[in-house]
C-alpha positions as protocol buffer text, in pm:
chain_id: "A"
residue {
  index: 1
  type: MET
  ca { x: -2802 y: 14905 z: 17420 }
}
residue {
  index: 2
  type: GLU
  ca { x: -2782 y: 15217 z: 17206 }
}
residue {
  index: 3
  type: LEU
  ca { x: -2854 y: 15431 z: 17511 }
}
residue {
  index: 4
  type: LEU
  ca { x: -2596 y: 15249 z: 17725 }
}
residue {
  index: 5
  type: PRO
  ca { x: -2305 y: 15169 z: 17492 }
}
residue {
  index: 6
  type: ASP
  ca { x: -2076 y: 15065 z: 17780 }
}
residue {
  index: 7
  type: LEU
  ca { x: -2324 y: 14809 z: 17911 }
}
residue {
  index: 8
  type: ARG
  ca { x: -2160 y: 14465 z: 17922 }
}
residue {
  index: 9
  type: LYS
  ca { x: -2443 y: 14245 z: 18054 }
}
residue {
  index: 10
  type: LEU
  ca { x: -2820 y: 14262 z: 18054 }
}
residue {
  index: 11
  type: ASP
  ca { x: -3021 y: 14016 z: 18262 }
}
residue {
  index: 12
  type: GLY
  ca { x: -2708 y: 13805 z: 18304 }
}
residue {
  index: 13
  type: ILE
  ca { x: -2654 y: 13770 z: 17926 }
}
residue {
  index: 14
  type: SER
  ca { x: -2362 y: 13944 z: 17757 }
}
residue {
  index: 15
  type: CYS
  ca { x: -2454 y: 14231 z: 17529 }
}
residue {
  index: 16
  type: VAL
  ca { x: -2258 y: 14068 z: 17247 }
}
residue {
  index: 17
  type: GLU
  ca { x: -2492 y: 13768 z: 17271 }
}
residue {
  index: 18
  type: TRP
  ca { x: -2797 y: 14001 z: 17278 }
}
residue {
  index: 19
  type: ARG
  ca { x: -2676 y: 14181 z: 16965 }
}
residue {
  index: 20
  type: THR
  ca { x: -2618 y: 13850 z: 16787 }
}
residue {
  index: 21
  type: LYS
  ca { x: -2969 y: 13731 z: 16874 }
}
residue {
  index: 22
  type: LEU
  ca { x: -3124 y: 14060 z: 16764 }
}
residue {
  index: 23
  type: ASN
  ca { x: -2933 y: 14062 z: 16436 }
}
residue {
  index: 24
  type: GLU
  ca { x: -3021 y: 13700 z: 16357 }
}
residue {
  index: 25
  type: GLY
  ca { x: -3387 y: 13765 z: 16428 }
}
residue {
  index: 26
  type: ASN
  ca { x: -3396 y: 14073 z: 16211 }
}
residue {
  index: 27
  type: GLU
  ca { x: -3200 y: 13939 z: 15913 }
}
residue {
  index: 28
  type: SER
  ca { x: -3503 y: 13792 z: 15733 }
}
residue {
  index: 29
  type: GLN
  ca { x: -3699 y: 14115 z: 15782 }
}
residue {
  index: 30
  type: LEU
  ca { x: -3398 y: 14319 z: 15669 }
}
residue {
  index: 31
  type: ARG
  ca { x: -3366 y: 14100 z: 15358 }
}
residue {
  index: 32
  type: GLU
  ca { x: -3732 y: 14163 z: 15278 }
}
residue {
  index: 33
  type: ILE
  ca { x: -3671 y: 14539 z: 15306 }
}
residue {
  index: 34
  type: PHE
  ca { x: -3362 y: 14511 z: 15082 }
}
residue {
  index: 35
  type: ASP
  ca { x: -3560 y: 14320 z: 14819 }
}
residue {
  index: 36
  type: LYS
  ca { x: -3838 y: 14581 z: 14826 }
}
residue {
  index: 37
  type: MET
  ca { x: -3583 y: 14860 z: 14780 }
}
residue {
  index: 38
  type: ASP
  ca { x: -3407 y: 14682 z: 14493 }
}
residue {
  index: 39
  type: VAL
  ca { x: -3681 y: 14774 z: 14246 }
}
residue {
  index: 40
  type: ASP
  ca { x: -3485 y: 14682 z: 13934 }
}
residue {
  index: 41
  type: GLY
  ca { x: -3374 y: 14345 z: 14076 }
}
residue {
  index: 42
  type: SER
  ca { x: -3007 y: 14419 z: 14009 }
}
residue {
  index: 43
  type: GLY
  ca { x: -2890 y: 14283 z: 14344 }
}
residue {
  index: 44
  type: ASP
  ca { x: -2787 y: 14619 z: 14483 }
}
residue {
  index: 45
  type: VAL
  ca { x: -2968 y: 14924 z: 14616 }
}
residue {
  index: 46
  type: THR
  ca { x: -2877 y: 15260 z: 14466 }
}
residue {
  index: 47
  type: ILE
  ca { x: -2926 y: 15599 z: 14625 }
}
residue {
  index: 48
  type: GLU
  ca { x: -3222 y: 15659 z: 14392 }
}
residue {
  index: 49
  type: GLU
  ca { x: -3387 y: 15331 z: 14497 }
}
residue {
  index: 50
  type: MET
  ca { x: -3329 y: 15408 z: 14863 }
}
residue {
  index: 51
  type: LYS
  ca { x: -3476 y: 15756 z: 14830 }
}
residue {
  index: 52
  type: GLY
  ca { x: -3771 y: 15608 z: 14640 }
}
residue {
  index: 53
  type: ALA
  ca { x: -3829 y: 15372 z: 14933 }
}
residue {
  index: 54
  type: LEU
  ca { x: -3893 y: 15670 z: 15162 }
}
residue {
  index: 55
  type: GLY
  ca { x: -4251 y: 15668 z: 15030 }
}
residue {
  index: 56
  type: ASP
  ca { x: -4306 y: 15322 z: 15181 }
}
residue {
  index: 57
  type: GLU
  ca { x: -4396 y: 15378 z: 15547 }
}
residue {
  index: 58
  type: GLU
  ca { x: -4287 y: 15027 z: 15653 }
}
residue {
  index: 59
  type: ILE
  ca { x: -3941 y: 15068 z: 15503 }
}
residue {
  index: 60
  type: ALA
  ca { x: -3893 y: 15422 z: 15631 }
}
residue {
  index: 61
  type: ALA
  ca { x: -4002 y: 15322 z: 15983 }
}
residue {
  index: 62
  type: TYR
  ca { x: -3796 y: 15001 z: 15999 }
}
residue {
  index: 63
  type: CYS
  ca { x: -3475 y: 15158 z: 15869 }
}
residue {
  index: 64
  type: LYS
  ca { x: -3546 y: 15498 z: 16027 }
}
residue {
  index: 65
  type: LEU
  ca { x: -3477 y: 15662 z: 15692 }
}
residue {
  index: 66
  type: THR
  ca { x: -3497 y: 16030 z: 15610 }
}
residue {
  index: 67
  type: PRO
  ca { x: -3364 y: 16201 z: 15297 }
}
residue {
  index: 68
  type: SER
  ca { x: -3066 y: 16334 z: 15494 }
}
residue {
  index: 69
  type: LYS
  ca { x: -2993 y: 15990 z: 15640 }
}
residue {
  index: 70
  type: VAL
  ca { x: -2994 y: 15837 z: 15289 }
}
residue {
  index: 71
  type: ASP
  ca { x: -2743 y: 16103 z: 15177 }
}
residue {
  index: 72
  type: SER
  ca { x: -2533 y: 16032 z: 15487 }
}
residue {
  index: 73
  type: ILE
  ca { x: -2538 y: 15656 z: 15420 }
}
residue {
  index: 74
  type: PHE
  ca { x: -2410 y: 15703 z: 15068 }
}
residue {
  index: 75
  type: GLU
  ca { x: -2146 y: 15954 z: 15182 }
}
residue {
  index: 76
  type: ASN
  ca { x: -2020 y: 15695 z: 15431 }
}
residue {
  index: 77
  type: ILE
  ca { x: -2011 y: 15411 z: 15181 }
}
residue {
  index: 78
  type: THR
  ca { x: -1835 y: 15630 z: 14927 }
}
residue {
  index: 79
  type: ALA
  ca { x: -1576 y: 15718 z: 15194 }
}
residue {
  index: 80
  type: GLU
  ca { x: -1526 y: 15344 z: 15250 }
}
residue {
  index: 81
  type: GLY
  ca { x: -1445 y: 15303 z: 14880 }
}
residue {
  index: 82
  type: ILE
  ca { x: -1775 y: 15145 z: 14776 }
}
residue {
  index: 83
  type: THR
  ca { x: -1909 y: 15282 z: 14450 }
}
residue {
  index: 84
  type: GLY
  ca { x: -2252 y: 15238 z: 14297 }
}
residue {
  index: 85
  type: GLY
  ca { x: -2516 y: 15073 z: 14510 }
}
residue {
  index: 86
  type: LEU
  ca { x: -2514 y: 14866 z: 14825 }
}
residue {
  index: 87
  type: THR
  ca { x: -2499 y: 14489 z: 14779 }
}
residue {
  index: 88
  type: TRP
  ca { x: -2693 y: 14269 z: 15023 }
}
residue {
  index: 89
  type: ASP
  ca { x: -2384 y: 14210 z: 15238 }
}
residue {
  index: 90
  type: GLU
  ca { x: -2298 y: 14582 z: 15251 }
}
residue {
  index: 91
  type: PHE
  ca { x: -2660 y: 14671 z: 15324 }
}
residue {
  index: 92
  type: LYS
  ca { x: -2680 y: 14412 z: 15602 }
}
residue {
  index: 93
  type: LYS
  ca { x: -2350 y: 14530 z: 15751 }
}
residue {
  index: 94
  type: PHE
  ca { x: -2461 y: 14892 z: 15756 }
}
residue {
  index: 95
  type: PHE
  ca { x: -2810 y: 14834 z: 15899 }
}
residue {
  index: 96
  type: THR
  ca { x: -2700 y: 14587 z: 16168 }
}
residue {
  index: 97
  type: ARG
  ca { x: -2438 y: 14820 z: 16315 }
}
């Protein structure tokens, strides 16, 4: 679906429905990643925690993180008016786009 953004149906199922199914299936795994990143247990993930997570191969592979992507994420959230770290809802919103 990333390669064909204008695709409306796949195997007779709407792409919106596919995205919903994919997001629902990945939410528990995404929550596990969030909890691993939130080292201090504060309920949000800071840029330092996210950069620290780059050393964990599972996290880096799942989220496709690189140092420049982490910087880009925090530039985008700052532009959206979010300060500090990412809460679970903000994290989920960003990584399920």
